[in-house]
Each structure stands twice: as C-alpha cells, then as structure tokens.
A tleap script that builds the chain and sets N, CA, C and O, in Angstrom:
source leaprc.protein.ff14SB
mol = sequence {
  NMET SER THR PRO PRO PRO PRO PRO PRO GLY
  ASN GLN PRO PRO PHE PRO PRO GLN PRO GLN
  TYR GLY GLY PRO PRO PRO GLY TYR ALA PRO
  TYR GLY GLN PRO SER ASN SER PRO ALA ARG
  MET SER GLY MET ALA VAL ALA GLY PHE VAL
  LEU SER VAL VAL GLY ALA ILE PRO CYS PHE
  TRP PHE TRP PHE LEU GLN ILE PRO GLY TYR
  LEU GLY THR ILE PHE SER ILE ILE GLY LEU
  LYS GLN THR LYS ASN GLY GLU ARG ARG GLY
  ARG GLY LEU ALA ILE ALA GLY LEU VAL ILE
  GLY VAL ILE LEU ILE LEU ILE ALA ILE GLY
  LEU THR ILE PHE VAL TYR THR SER ASP ASP
  CYS ILE VAL ASP GLY ALA SER PHE GLU CYS
  ASN ILE CASP
}
set mol.1.N position { 0.759 -1.200 0.009 }
set mol.1.CA position { 0.001 -0.017 0.049 }
set mol.1.C position { 0.852 1.243 0.019 }
set mol.1.O position { 1.941 1.269 0.593 }
set mol.2.N position { 0.394 2.231 -0.610 }
set mol.2.CA position { 1.114 3.410 -0.660 }
set mol.2.C position { 0.379 4.519 0.088 }
set mol.2.O position { -0.845 4.454 0.201 }
set mol.3.N position { 1.051 5.501 0.586 }
set mol.3.CA position { 0.403 6.707 1.313 }
set mol.3.C position { -0.213 7.627 0.432 }
set mol.3.O position { 0.291 7.844 -0.670 }
set mol.4.N position { -1.320 8.228 0.825 }
set mol.4.CA position { -1.994 9.232 -0.092 }
set mol.4.C position { -1.030 10.447 -0.213 }
set mol.4.O position { -0.144 10.725 0.594 }
set mol.5.N position { -1.333 11.103 -1.310 }
set mol.5.CA position { -0.476 12.297 -1.631 }
set mol.5.C position { -0.959 13.403 -0.620 }
set mol.5.O position { -2.099 13.400 -0.155 }
set mol.6.N position { 0.003 14.359 -0.312 }
set mol.6.CA position { -0.317 15.470 0.619 }
set mol.6.C position { -1.321 16.436 -0.092 }
set mol.6.O position { -1.273 16.584 -1.313 }
set mol.7.N position { -2.185 17.056 0.650 }
set mol.7.CA position { -3.107 18.107 0.015 }
set mol.7.C position { -2.252 19.296 -0.571 }
set mol.7.O position { -1.124 19.593 -0.178 }
set mol.8.N position { -2.930 19.905 -1.530 }
set mol.8.CA position { -2.174 21.112 -2.200 }
set mol.8.C position { -1.979 22.169 -1.137 }
set mol.8.O position { -2.798 22.241 -0.220 }
set mol.9.N position { -0.885 23.045 -1.204 }
set mol.9.CA position { -0.605 23.988 -0.204 }
set mol.9.C position { -1.521 25.069 -0.121 }
set mol.9.O position { -1.481 25.767 0.892 }
set mol.10.N position { -2.395 25.341 -1.075 }
set mol.10.CA position { -3.373 26.471 -1.016 }
set mol.10.C position { -4.562 26.187 -0.189 }
set mol.10.O position { -5.242 27.158 0.145 }
set mol.11.N position { -4.922 24.996 0.198 }
set mol.11.CA position { -6.024 24.618 0.999 }
set mol.11.C position { -5.759 24.509 2.460 }
set mol.11.O position { -6.708 24.215 3.187 }
set mol.12.N position { -4.564 24.713 2.984 }
set mol.12.CA position { -4.336 24.485 4.323 }
set mol.12.C position { -4.530 25.878 5.055 }
set mol.12.O position { -4.151 26.929 4.539 }
set mol.13.N position { -5.146 25.811 6.294 }
set mol.13.CA position { -5.369 27.055 7.088 }
set mol.13.C position { -4.036 27.457 7.736 }
set mol.13.O position { -3.260 26.559 8.065 }
set mol.14.N position { -3.743 28.635 7.924 }
set mol.14.CA position { -2.549 29.159 8.505 }
set mol.14.C position { -2.424 28.659 9.944 }
set mol.14.O position { -3.400 28.548 10.685 }
set mol.15.N position { -1.154 28.360 10.306 }
set mol.15.CA position { -0.962 27.840 11.727 }
set mol.15.C position { -0.200 28.897 12.408 }
set mol.15.O position { 0.780 29.361 11.824 }
set mol.16.N position { -0.542 29.353 13.623 }
set mol.16.CA position { -1.748 29.112 14.304 }
set mol.16.C position { -2.733 29.988 13.623 }
set mol.16.O position { -2.390 30.921 12.897 }
set mol.17.N position { -4.139 29.624 13.909 }
set mol.17.CA position { -5.281 30.301 13.317 }
set mol.17.C position { -5.197 31.785 13.504 }
set mol.17.O position { -4.825 32.209 14.598 }
set mol.18.N position { -5.506 32.614 12.538 }
set mol.18.CA position { -5.424 34.112 12.683 }
set mol.18.C position { -6.878 34.565 13.005 }
set mol.18.O position { -7.843 34.003 12.487 }
set mol.19.N position { -6.999 35.584 13.866 }
set mol.19.CA position { -8.352 36.036 14.213 }
set mol.19.C position { -8.875 36.737 13.030 }
set mol.19.O position { -8.142 37.286 12.208 }
set mol.20.N position { -10.187 36.706 12.959 }
set mol.20.CA position { -10.939 37.447 11.909 }
set mol.20.C position { -11.035 38.966 12.369 }
set mol.20.O position { -11.208 39.336 13.530 }
set mol.21.N position { -10.906 39.709 11.346 }
set mol.21.CA position { -10.976 41.123 11.426 }
set mol.21.C position { -12.407 41.557 11.424 }
set mol.21.O position { -13.238 40.972 10.729 }
set mol.22.N position { -12.732 42.639 12.240 }
set mol.22.CA position { -14.111 43.131 12.171 }
set mol.22.C position { -14.876 42.737 13.480 }
set mol.22.O position { -15.755 43.500 13.880 }
set mol.23.N position { -14.610 41.663 14.126 }
set mol.23.CA position { -15.266 41.258 15.431 }
set mol.23.C position { -14.680 41.910 16.586 }
set mol.23.O position { -13.580 42.461 16.551 }
set mol.24.N position { -15.458 41.839 17.660 }
set mol.24.CA position { -14.912 42.399 18.983 }
set mol.24.C position { -13.766 41.645 19.458 }
set mol.24.O position { -13.676 40.449 19.184 }
set mol.25.N position { -12.917 42.219 20.121 }
set mol.25.CA position { -11.752 41.476 20.888 }
set mol.25.C position { -12.266 40.537 21.874 }
set mol.25.O position { -13.399 40.634 22.347 }
set mol.26.N position { -11.426 39.623 22.185 }
set mol.26.CA position { -11.937 38.616 23.189 }
set mol.26.C position { -12.200 39.243 24.557 }
set mol.26.O position { -11.383 40.038 25.021 }
set mol.27.N position { -13.316 38.910 25.220 }
set mol.27.CA position { -13.692 39.361 26.331 }
set mol.27.C position { -14.673 40.459 26.399 }
set mol.27.O position { -15.120 40.870 27.469 }
set mol.28.N position { -15.058 41.008 25.050 }
set mol.28.CA position { -16.071 42.055 24.789 }
set mol.28.C position { -17.124 41.615 24.017 }
set mol.28.O position { -16.928 40.946 23.003 }
set mol.29.N position { -18.333 41.958 24.436 }
set mol.29.CA position { -19.515 41.496 23.675 }
set mol.29.C position { -19.904 42.678 22.600 }
set mol.29.O position { -19.775 43.880 22.830 }
set mol.30.N position { -20.359 42.157 21.492 }
set mol.30.CA position { -20.750 43.092 20.445 }
set mol.30.C position { -21.695 44.106 21.038 }
set mol.30.O position { -22.284 43.876 22.094 }
set mol.31.N position { -21.853 45.330 20.301 }
set mol.31.CA position { -22.669 46.351 20.808 }
set mol.31.C position { -24.104 45.985 20.893 }
set mol.31.O position { -24.634 45.496 19.895 }
set mol.32.N position { -24.780 46.166 21.964 }
set mol.32.CA position { -26.259 45.947 22.204 }
set mol.32.C position { -26.462 44.512 22.639 }
set mol.32.O position { -27.612 44.076 22.688 }
set mol.33.N position { -25.441 43.750 22.957 }
set mol.33.CA position { -25.657 42.335 23.467 }
set mol.33.C position { -25.062 42.364 24.831 }
set mol.33.O position { -24.099 43.070 25.131 }
set mol.34.N position { -25.689 41.553 25.649 }
set mol.34.CA position { -25.187 41.446 27.056 }
set mol.34.C position { -23.783 40.764 27.127 }
set mol.34.O position { -23.520 39.791 26.421 }
set mol.35.N position { -22.968 41.263 27.929 }
set mol.35.CA position { -21.731 40.733 28.130 }
set mol.35.C position { -21.572 39.750 29.333 }
set mol.35.O position { -22.340 39.842 30.291 }
set mol.36.N position { -20.655 38.881 29.298 }
set mol.36.CA position { -20.435 37.932 30.487 }
set mol.36.C position { -19.353 38.603 31.447 }
set mol.36.O position { -18.842 37.900 32.319 }
set mol.37.N position { -19.024 39.810 31.327 }
set mol.37.CA position { -18.027 40.326 32.154 }
set mol.37.C position { -18.650 40.561 33.541 }
set mol.37.O position { -19.860 40.732 33.693 }
set mol.38.N position { -17.725 40.559 34.576 }
set mol.38.CA position { -18.346 40.780 35.934 }
set mol.38.C position { -18.885 42.192 36.091 }
set mol.38.O position { -18.487 43.105 35.368 }
set mol.39.N position { -19.765 42.356 37.011 }
set mol.39.CA position { -20.376 43.564 37.298 }
set mol.39.C position { -19.438 44.649 37.877 }
set mol.39.O position { -18.480 44.247 38.537 }
set mol.40.N position { -19.593 45.887 37.715 }
set mol.40.CA position { -18.767 46.857 38.230 }
set mol.40.C position { -19.089 47.012 39.689 }
set mol.40.O position { -20.172 46.662 40.157 }
set mol.41.N position { -18.094 47.560 40.415 }
set mol.41.CA position { -18.255 47.800 41.961 }
set mol.41.C position { -18.983 49.030 42.107 }
set mol.41.O position { -18.713 49.960 41.347 }
set mol.42.N position { -19.911 49.160 43.024 }
set mol.42.CA position { -20.682 50.349 43.319 }
set mol.42.C position { -19.769 51.275 44.117 }
set mol.42.O position { -19.339 50.892 45.205 }
set mol.43.N position { -19.455 52.463 43.634 }
set mol.43.CA position { -18.657 53.467 44.300 }
set mol.43.C position { -19.312 53.947 45.455 }
set mol.43.O position { -18.585 54.274 46.393 }
set mol.44.N position { -20.711 54.074 45.599 }
set mol.44.CA position { -21.350 54.576 46.755 }
set mol.44.C position { -21.219 53.572 47.965 }
set mol.44.O position { -21.187 53.929 49.143 }
set mol.45.N position { -21.153 52.379 47.556 }
set mol.45.CA position { -21.099 51.226 48.675 }
set mol.45.C position { -19.662 51.347 49.277 }
set mol.45.O position { -19.489 51.229 50.490 }
set mol.46.N position { -18.602 51.593 48.380 }
set mol.46.CA position { -17.278 51.599 48.739 }
set mol.46.C position { -17.131 52.862 49.656 }
set mol.46.O position { -16.557 52.789 50.742 }
set mol.47.N position { -17.689 54.054 49.160 }
set mol.47.CA position { -17.563 55.312 49.864 }
set mol.47.C position { -18.254 55.191 51.233 }
set mol.47.O position { -17.719 55.695 52.221 }
set mol.48.N position { -19.417 54.541 51.321 }
set mol.48.CA position { -20.125 54.477 52.455 }
set mol.48.C position { -19.438 53.616 53.544 }
set mol.48.O position { -19.530 53.913 54.735 }
set mol.49.N position { -18.753 52.549 53.105 }
set mol.49.CA position { -17.884 51.746 54.019 }
set mol.49.C position { -16.812 52.539 54.553 }
set mol.49.O position { -16.576 52.629 55.758 }
set mol.50.N position { -16.129 53.147 53.589 }
set mol.50.CA position { -14.805 53.887 53.964 }
set mol.50.C position { -15.238 55.043 55.042 }
set mol.50.O position { -14.619 55.145 56.102 }
set mol.51.N position { -16.218 55.819 54.753 }
set mol.51.CA position { -16.558 56.860 55.583 }
set mol.51.C position { -16.982 56.386 56.938 }
set mol.51.O position { -16.686 57.053 57.930 }
set mol.52.N position { -17.664 55.262 57.033 }
set mol.52.CA position { -18.012 54.647 58.266 }
set mol.52.C position { -16.824 54.286 59.098 }
set mol.52.O position { -16.762 54.574 60.293 }
set mol.53.N position { -15.904 53.666 58.468 }
set mol.53.CA position { -14.723 53.216 59.139 }
set mol.53.C position { -13.901 54.432 59.646 }
set mol.53.O position { -13.310 54.443 60.726 }
set mol.54.N position { -13.927 55.468 58.740 }
set mol.54.CA position { -13.162 56.797 59.138 }
set mol.54.C position { -13.831 57.335 60.381 }
set mol.54.O position { -13.149 57.863 61.258 }
set mol.55.N position { -15.221 57.213 60.494 }
set mol.55.CA position { -15.947 57.774 61.629 }
set mol.55.C position { -15.568 57.031 62.914 }
set mol.55.O position { -15.815 57.537 64.008 }
set mol.56.N position { -15.026 55.944 62.810 }
set mol.56.CA position { -14.709 55.118 63.934 }
set mol.56.C position { -13.345 55.612 64.611 }
set mol.56.O position { -12.958 55.138 65.679 }
set mol.57.N position { -12.690 56.539 63.953 }
set mol.57.CA position { -11.418 57.022 64.549 }
set mol.57.C position { -11.703 57.829 65.834 }
set mol.57.O position { -12.502 58.764 65.790 }
set mol.58.N position { -11.096 57.507 66.932 }
set mol.58.CA position { -11.520 58.191 68.130 }
set mol.58.C position { -10.851 59.646 68.104 }
set mol.58.O position { -9.727 59.825 68.572 }
set mol.59.N position { -11.535 60.575 67.584 }
set mol.59.CA position { -11.162 62.003 67.473 }
set mol.59.C position { -12.461 62.621 68.197 }
set mol.59.O position { -13.593 62.142 68.120 }
set mol.60.N position { -12.086 63.784 68.921 }
set mol.60.CA position { -13.156 64.366 69.603 }
set mol.60.C position { -14.374 64.959 68.790 }
set mol.60.O position { -15.545 64.747 69.103 }
set mol.61.N position { -14.003 65.669 67.793 }
set mol.61.CA position { -15.066 66.225 66.953 }
set mol.61.C position { -15.742 65.225 66.023 }
set mol.61.O position { -16.905 65.401 65.658 }
set mol.62.N position { -15.007 64.161 65.632 }
set mol.62.CA position { -15.616 63.205 64.951 }
set mol.62.C position { -16.743 62.439 65.759 }
set mol.62.O position { -17.802 62.079 65.247 }
set mol.63.N position { -16.386 62.232 67.096 }
set mol.63.CA position { -17.302 61.588 67.867 }
set mol.63.C position { -18.617 62.326 68.210 }
set mol.63.O position { -19.671 61.706 68.353 }
set mol.64.N position { -18.530 63.606 68.331 }
set mol.64.CA position { -19.644 64.475 68.701 }
set mol.64.C position { -20.439 64.744 67.360 }
set mol.64.O position { -21.625 64.427 67.263 }
set mol.65.N position { -19.742 65.339 66.337 }
set mol.65.CA position { -20.524 65.583 65.194 }
set mol.65.C position { -20.756 64.411 64.368 }
set mol.65.O position { -21.796 64.368 63.712 }
set mol.66.N position { -19.948 63.484 64.315 }
set mol.66.CA position { -20.091 62.230 63.500 }
set mol.66.C position { -20.502 62.422 62.091 }
set mol.66.O position { -21.371 61.716 61.579 }
set mol.67.N position { -19.814 63.485 61.383 }
set mol.67.CA position { -20.101 63.718 60.026 }
set mol.67.C position { -19.729 62.515 59.155 }
set mol.67.O position { -20.516 62.193 58.265 }
set mol.68.N position { -18.607 61.830 59.331 }
set mol.68.CA position { -18.355 60.718 58.519 }
set mol.68.C position { -19.424 59.464 58.707 }
set mol.68.O position { -19.704 58.695 57.787 }
set mol.69.N position { -19.923 59.387 59.916 }
set mol.69.CA position { -20.827 58.406 60.290 }
set mol.69.C position { -22.254 58.642 59.516 }
set mol.69.O position { -22.860 57.702 59.003 }
set mol.70.N position { -22.687 59.881 59.487 }
set mol.70.CA position { -23.811 60.307 58.745 }
set mol.70.C position { -23.643 60.101 57.295 }
set mol.70.O position { -24.481 59.488 56.635 }
set mol.71.N position { -22.512 60.632 56.767 }
set mol.71.CA position { -22.262 60.396 55.220 }
set mol.71.C position { -22.238 58.970 54.914 }
set mol.71.O position { -22.849 58.496 53.956 }
set mol.72.N position { -21.498 58.251 55.767 }
set mol.72.CA position { -21.309 56.844 55.496 }
set mol.72.C position { -22.668 56.072 55.411 }
set mol.72.O position { -22.894 55.229 54.542 }
set mol.73.N position { -23.471 56.400 56.299 }
set mol.73.CA position { -24.887 55.732 56.290 }
set mol.73.C position { -25.636 56.182 55.045 }
set mol.73.O position { -26.271 55.384 54.357 }
set mol.74.N position { -25.548 57.450 54.778 }
set mol.74.CA position { -26.354 57.859 53.562 }
set mol.74.C position { -25.706 57.272 52.205 }
set mol.74.O position { -26.430 56.865 51.296 }
set mol.75.N position { -24.472 57.256 52.134 }
set mol.75.CA position { -23.839 56.673 50.861 }
set mol.75.C position { -24.013 55.080 50.944 }
set mol.75.O position { -24.015 54.481 49.868 }
set mol.76.N position { -24.145 54.417 52.007 }
set mol.76.CA position { -24.354 53.035 52.152 }
set mol.76.C position { -25.815 52.688 51.689 }
set mol.76.O position { -26.021 51.685 51.006 }
set mol.77.N position { -26.730 53.457 52.037 }
set mol.77.CA position { -28.187 53.223 51.634 }
set mol.77.C position { -28.260 53.473 50.034 }
set mol.77.O position { -28.931 52.719 49.330 }
set mol.78.N position { -27.601 54.474 49.538 }
set mol.78.CA position { -27.590 54.623 48.017 }
set mol.78.C position { -26.830 53.377 47.414 }
set mol.78.O position { -27.160 52.875 46.339 }
set mol.79.N position { -25.843 52.945 48.149 }
set mol.79.CA position { -25.007 51.738 47.577 }
set mol.79.C position { -25.887 50.531 47.576 }
set mol.79.O position { -25.817 49.728 46.646 }
set mol.80.N position { -26.797 50.347 48.679 }
set mol.80.CA position { -27.701 49.180 48.713 }
set mol.80.C position { -28.733 49.297 47.494 }
set mol.80.O position { -29.038 48.327 46.800 }
set mol.81.N position { -29.196 50.486 47.324 }
set mol.81.CA position { -30.090 50.558 46.120 }
set mol.81.C position { -29.470 50.252 44.787 }
set mol.81.O position { -30.089 49.661 43.902 }
set mol.82.N position { -28.144 50.698 44.659 }
set mol.82.CA position { -27.439 50.376 43.303 }
set mol.82.C position { -27.138 48.864 43.175 }
set mol.82.O position { -27.140 48.321 42.070 }
set mol.83.N position { -26.879 48.189 44.325 }
set mol.83.CA position { -26.559 46.774 44.146 }
set mol.83.C position { -27.786 45.964 44.324 }
set mol.83.O position { -27.592 44.754 44.440 }
set mol.84.N position { -29.019 46.389 44.370 }
set mol.84.CA position { -30.258 45.607 44.666 }
set mol.84.C position { -30.497 44.482 43.486 }
set mol.84.O position { -30.769 43.311 43.753 }
set mol.85.N position { -30.367 44.962 42.224 }
set mol.85.CA position { -30.743 44.065 41.169 }
set mol.85.C position { -29.534 43.174 40.737 }
set mol.85.O position { -29.743 42.297 39.899 }
set mol.86.N position { -28.320 43.338 41.240 }
set mol.86.CA position { -27.183 42.494 40.866 }
set mol.86.C position { -26.233 43.122 39.747 }
set mol.86.O position { -25.186 42.590 39.380 }
set mol.87.N position { -26.695 44.221 39.295 }
set mol.87.CA position { -25.901 44.849 38.203 }
set mol.87.C position { -24.522 45.337 38.671 }
set mol.87.O position { -23.573 45.426 37.893 }
set mol.88.N position { -24.454 45.638 39.924 }
set mol.88.CA position { -23.231 46.054 40.522 }
set mol.88.C position { -22.883 45.271 41.678 }
set mol.88.O position { -23.757 44.648 42.280 }
set mol.89.N position { -21.604 45.252 42.060 }
set mol.89.CA position { -21.171 44.395 43.132 }
set mol.89.C position { -20.966 45.445 44.393 }
set mol.89.O position { -20.982 46.667 44.246 }
set mol.90.N position { -20.783 44.810 45.584 }
set mol.90.CA position { -20.504 45.643 46.688 }
set mol.90.C position { -21.644 45.786 47.730 }
set mol.90.O position { -21.669 46.679 48.577 }
set mol.91.N position { -22.515 44.893 47.598 }
set mol.91.CA position { -23.763 44.913 48.532 }
set mol.91.C position { -23.276 44.641 50.023 }
set mol.91.O position { -23.791 45.236 50.969 }
set mol.92.N position { -22.312 43.763 50.170 }
set mol.92.CA position { -21.795 43.431 51.493 }
set mol.92.C position { -21.074 44.653 52.083 }
set mol.92.O position { -21.131 44.850 53.296 }
set mol.93.N position { -20.389 45.491 51.258 }
set mol.93.CA position { -19.645 46.725 51.842 }
set mol.93.C position { -20.694 47.682 52.145 }
set mol.93.O position { -20.530 48.477 53.071 }
set mol.94.N position { -21.790 47.681 51.429 }
set mol.94.CA position { -22.815 48.700 51.701 }
set mol.94.C position { -23.591 48.297 52.994 }
set mol.94.O position { -23.957 49.150 53.803 }
set mol.95.N position { -23.838 46.907 53.163 }
set mol.95.CA position { -24.444 46.542 54.442 }
set mol.95.C position { -23.557 46.909 55.662 }
set mol.95.O position { -23.956 47.487 56.673 }
set mol.96.N position { -22.278 46.481 55.410 }
set mol.96.CA position { -21.263 46.796 56.570 }
set mol.96.C position { -21.102 48.253 56.859 }
set mol.96.O position { -20.893 48.651 58.005 }
set mol.97.N position { -21.206 49.125 55.735 }
set mol.97.CA position { -21.013 50.553 56.002 }
set mol.97.C position { -22.374 51.123 56.836 }
set mol.97.O position { -22.334 51.940 57.756 }
set mol.98.N position { -23.405 50.577 56.364 }
set mol.98.CA position { -24.684 50.984 57.027 }
set mol.98.C position { -24.684 50.644 58.483 }
set mol.98.O position { -25.047 51.496 59.294 }
set mol.99.N position { -24.292 49.421 58.880 }
set mol.99.CA position { -24.239 48.888 60.204 }
set mol.99.C position { -23.354 49.770 61.124 }
set mol.99.O position { -23.734 50.291 62.172 }
set mol.100.N position { -22.115 49.859 60.575 }
set mol.100.CA position { -21.062 50.679 61.260 }
set mol.100.C position { -21.513 52.080 61.458 }
set mol.100.O position { -21.404 52.603 62.567 }
set mol.101.N position { -22.092 52.817 60.282 }
set mol.101.CA position { -22.556 54.177 60.441 }
set mol.101.C position { -23.712 54.315 61.432 }
set mol.101.O position { -23.748 55.335 62.120 }
set mol.102.N position { -24.608 53.432 61.561 }
set mol.102.CA position { -25.702 53.556 62.416 }
set mol.102.C position { -25.127 53.360 63.910 }
set mol.102.O position { -25.473 54.121 64.814 }
set mol.103.N position { -24.364 52.454 64.082 }
set mol.103.CA position { -23.715 52.316 65.396 }
set mol.103.C position { -23.068 53.481 65.869 }
set mol.103.O position { -23.209 53.867 67.030 }
set mol.104.N position { -22.291 54.122 64.942 }
set mol.104.CA position { -21.422 55.330 65.309 }
set mol.104.C position { -22.431 56.403 65.587 }
set mol.104.O position { -22.210 57.121 66.563 }
set mol.105.N position { -23.562 56.627 64.834 }
set mol.105.CA position { -24.320 57.694 65.132 }
set mol.105.C position { -25.045 57.511 66.450 }
set mol.105.O position { -25.289 58.485 67.163 }
set mol.106.N position { -25.432 56.144 66.820 }
set mol.106.CA position { -26.078 55.926 68.098 }
set mol.106.C position { -25.127 56.279 69.288 }
set mol.106.O position { -25.496 56.924 70.269 }
set mol.107.N position { -23.888 55.800 69.106 }
set mol.107.CA position { -22.902 56.146 70.156 }
set mol.107.C position { -22.643 57.652 70.303 }
set mol.107.O position { -22.442 58.126 71.421 }
set mol.108.N position { -22.644 58.419 69.194 }
set mol.108.CA position { -22.376 59.783 69.318 }
set mol.108.C position { -23.596 60.399 69.952 }
set mol.108.O position { -23.408 61.298 70.772 }
set mol.109.N position { -24.802 60.028 69.673 }
set mol.109.CA position { -25.981 60.602 70.286 }
set mol.109.C position { -25.986 60.322 71.797 }
set mol.109.O position { -26.322 61.177 72.616 }
set mol.110.N position { -25.595 59.071 72.125 }
set mol.110.CA position { -25.537 58.734 73.593 }
set mol.110.C position { -24.506 59.466 74.289 }
set mol.110.O position { -24.709 59.841 75.444 }
set mol.111.N position { -23.332 59.724 73.649 }
set mol.111.CA position { -22.270 60.350 74.318 }
set mol.111.C position { -22.697 61.859 74.542 }
set mol.111.O position { -22.411 62.440 75.589 }
set mol.112.N position { -23.400 62.470 73.508 }
set mol.112.CA position { -23.830 63.857 73.584 }
set mol.112.C position { -24.889 63.872 74.645 }
set mol.112.O position { -24.783 64.785 75.464 }
set mol.113.N position { -25.896 63.031 74.792 }
set mol.113.CA position { -26.717 63.044 75.810 }
set mol.113.C position { -26.193 62.909 77.298 }
set mol.113.O position { -26.733 63.489 78.241 }
set mol.114.N position { -25.077 62.078 77.416 }
set mol.114.CA position { -24.432 61.843 78.671 }
set mol.114.C position { -23.811 63.114 78.994 }
set mol.114.O position { -23.965 63.503 80.151 }
set mol.115.N position { -23.077 63.901 78.125 }
set mol.115.CA position { -22.336 64.960 78.483 }
set mol.115.C position { -23.194 66.099 78.861 }
set mol.115.O position { -22.835 66.870 79.752 }
set mol.116.N position { -24.293 66.243 78.242 }
set mol.116.CA position { -25.229 67.410 78.501 }
set mol.116.C position { -26.181 67.256 79.740 }
set mol.116.O position { -26.705 68.214 80.309 }
set mol.117.N position { -26.337 66.004 80.074 }
set mol.117.CA position { -27.206 65.684 81.196 }
set mol.117.C position { -26.564 65.210 82.428 }
set mol.117.O position { -27.181 65.139 83.491 }
set mol.118.N position { -25.353 64.892 82.296 }
set mol.118.CA position { -24.583 64.469 83.560 }
set mol.118.C position { -24.223 65.463 84.471 }
set mol.118.O position { -23.912 66.566 84.020 }
set mol.119.N position { -24.211 65.251 85.766 }
set mol.119.CA position { -23.931 66.213 86.842 }
set mol.119.C position { -22.365 66.328 86.942 }
set mol.119.O position { -21.805 67.295 87.457 }
set mol.120.N position { -21.753 65.307 86.429 }
set mol.120.CA position { -20.235 65.273 86.531 }
set mol.120.C position { -19.622 66.027 85.332 }
set mol.120.O position { -18.404 66.202 85.320 }
set mol.121.N position { -20.352 66.460 84.375 }
set mol.121.CA position { -19.738 67.263 83.272 }
set mol.121.C position { -20.204 68.717 83.331 }
set mol.121.O position { -21.361 69.065 83.566 }
set mol.122.N position { -19.189 69.509 83.095 }
set mol.122.CA position { -19.403 70.973 82.897 }
set mol.122.C position { -19.218 71.404 81.425 }
set mol.122.O position { -18.164 71.253 80.808 }
set mol.123.N position { -20.330 71.950 80.929 }
set mol.123.CA position { -20.254 72.376 79.542 }
set mol.123.C position { -20.205 73.991 79.470 }
set mol.123.O position { -21.061 74.745 79.933 }
set mol.124.N position { -19.083 74.341 78.825 }
set mol.124.CA position { -18.901 75.751 78.569 }
set mol.124.C position { -18.741 76.049 77.139 }
set mol.124.O position { -17.617 75.962 76.646 }
set mol.125.N position { -19.816 76.414 76.374 }
set mol.125.CA position { -19.828 76.687 75.044 }
set mol.125.C position { -19.365 75.388 74.293 }
set mol.125.O position { -19.946 74.320 74.484 }
set mol.126.N position { -18.396 75.499 73.509 }
set mol.126.CA position { -17.929 74.246 72.638 }
set mol.126.C position { -16.987 73.363 73.492 }
set mol.126.O position { -16.627 72.276 73.039 }
set mol.127.N position { -16.599 73.758 74.633 }
set mol.127.CA position { -15.663 72.812 75.401 }
set mol.127.C position { -16.497 72.283 76.652 }
set mol.127.O position { -17.518 72.843 77.051 }
set mol.128.N position { -15.990 71.234 77.177 }
set mol.128.CA position { -16.629 70.553 78.368 }
set mol.128.C position { -15.469 69.856 79.119 }
set mol.128.O position { -14.364 69.658 78.614 }
set mol.129.N position { -15.852 69.481 80.462 }
set mol.129.CA position { -14.937 68.779 81.249 }
set mol.129.C position { -15.744 67.873 82.022 }
set mol.129.O position { -16.699 68.335 82.648 }
set mol.130.N position { -15.465 66.547 82.063 }
set mol.130.CA position { -16.162 65.548 82.894 }
set mol.130.C position { -15.275 65.067 83.842 }
set mol.130.O position { -14.105 64.824 83.548 }
set mol.131.N position { -15.803 64.880 85.146 }
set mol.131.CA position { -14.950 64.368 86.198 }
set mol.131.C position { -15.684 63.076 86.601 }
set mol.131.O position { -16.636 63.068 87.382 }
set mol.132.N position { -15.140 61.924 85.974 }
set mol.132.CA position { -15.798 60.727 86.182 }
set mol.132.C position { -14.838 59.891 87.126 }
set mol.132.O position { -13.788 59.504 86.613 }
set mol.133.N position { -15.068 59.593 88.359 }
set mol.133.CA position { -14.359 58.926 89.203 }
set mol.133.C position { -14.957 57.572 89.775 }
set mol.133.O position { -14.312 56.904 90.583 }
savepdb mol mol.pdb
quit
C-alpha cells in the first residue's frame, strides 16, 4: 500500500489560526448584546464603608459631630439601592457601612446626651470637662 499524496498547499489554514478582522476583541460583547464580564463595583457602597470606618477614629469632633458616620450611612443606603438588582457588586460593603454608620451615630447621640445631662460634666460653650471617678 502506498500513502496518499499530501493536500495542495493553497487549501491549508494558516498555523496558528489568525483572528478574523471586524469582530470584537476577546472578552468584549458586540454592541447591544449582554456581556459575560463581571459587574462593576458600586462606588457609593465603597464610599459608605470607608466613611463609616473613618468615623470610628477616636477623635473628639468626629465623635460628637459624627459627620463621617452620617455620610457613610447615606452613601451606604444609596449603595444598597445600586446593588439591589445585581448589576453592581459591593452589597456586602454597603451593608457593613450601614451597620457601622448607624452604630457610630447611636454612640455619638448617647455620648452627647451623657455629656449634656450628667452632673459630673461641665459644659462651657464648645468645650466641656467631665470628672468621672
């Protein structure tokens, strides 16, 4: 038996196969079609978490005014709404930021009530002094 002749050189595909021009690059879906890429991170969820953690820094004015805690709570609520349908990631960060922010606000309110109602604390304008023994 003899071996069959090799195919003519014009019918062989190039090796390695060359990509077709005109199509989207790998990892991108054509325009108007859903992609299989992972969802983007919600910036509000990240900002809410970071601000809530910053509010936990033991600084005098942060504890009384608790501006980072308020902003962290607001941004976390917005982040929860953005991550509700699964189009964006970061729902866990938004929940953590909301919990931390609410706890910080409650602590700040409790601390403020304690300072202004305690007999051991003397409030003079923006300054105060507490003698707790």
